[in-house]
N, C-alpha and C positions, 0 to 999 in steps of 0.2 A: 504494500500500500504506500510505503514511503516513496517508491519510485514515481508514482503518479503525482505526489506532492512536489517533488523536486522538478519533475517534468513540467508541471503547471507553472512553477515559478520561472523556469528558464523560458518557456514559451511566452508567458505574459510579458516578461522583459523584452524578448525578441520582437514581438508584435507591437509593443508600446513604442519601442525605439524606431521600428520600421515606419510607424505612423507619424513619427517625429514628435511624440508627446513626452513631456516630463512627467514624473510621478504626480506632481501638483496638478498638472492639466488633466491627467487621467482621473485623479481624485475628484476634481471639480466637475468633470463630465459625468461621473458616476454618483455625484452628490454624497461623497464620503470625505472624511478628513484626509489631509496629506499623509498623516501618520498611518492611516489604515492601509494605504497602498504600499508605503514603505515597509510596514510590518509584514504584509503579505509577501513582498519580494524578498524580505530577509528570512522568511520562514517562521516568524514569530507567531503569526496568526493565520488562520485559514478563512477564506471568504465563504460567505453563505452562498447557497444555490442561486438566489436572486442576484447577488453581487457578481457571480460568475457570468450570468446572463447579461448583466449590464456592461461588464468589462468587454465581453465579446461583441456586444452591439456597438460600443464606442470604438473598438478596434476594427470594426467592420469585418469580423471573421465569424466562422461557425464556432460555437462553444466547444465542440469536440476537438478543435485544433489546439486548444489550450492543454489538452491531455495527451497529445500524440507524441511518441518518442522520436528521437532523431533517426530512427530506421524508416520513418515515413518518407516516401519519395517526394511528396509535395513540399514538406518541411525542408528537406535537404536541398531541393531545387531552389527554393526561396533564399536559403542561406548562401548557396553557391552563386546565385545571380547577384545578390548583394555584394558578395566578396568580389566577383568579377567586375562589377561596376566601379567599386572603390579602386581596384587595381588599375582599371583602364584610365580612371581620372589621374592617378599618380603617374602612370606611364605617359599619358598625354602631356601632363605638366612637365615631366622630365625632358621629353622630346622637344617641347616648345622652347624650354629654357636652353637646351643644347643647340637647337637650330638657330635661335636668336644669337647666341654667343658665336656660333660659327659664321653667321652672316656679318656680324660686327667685325670679326677677325678678317674676313675676306675684304670688307670695305676698307679696313685699315691698311691691309696689304696693297689694295688697289690704289689708295691715296699715296702711299709711300712710293710705289712704282711710278706714278704719274709725276710726283714731285722731283724725282731724280733726273 
């Protein structure tokens, strides 16, 4: 039974962050205190059935996704898609920076050649 609780906590955090919500924002949307969401995510308290339904509604997911382990294909796909998007952003930024530096170097070389 403890596995479901741990899984719920991980999934709740995952979907909350995916939605771009802070604990406070989720709490406000569910009409509970900030501490309630924090205590749930820390494993100190367990949500009521009604709160689970509210959380799922705010996160715009089916309630059962809050209990699915990481062996679930959809869950894994969402995690890998998120990872891939973050990696692509980093790669794009690195290439943009490198390309910009290379162009600056070429311009400097061209200016030096023209001035000689």
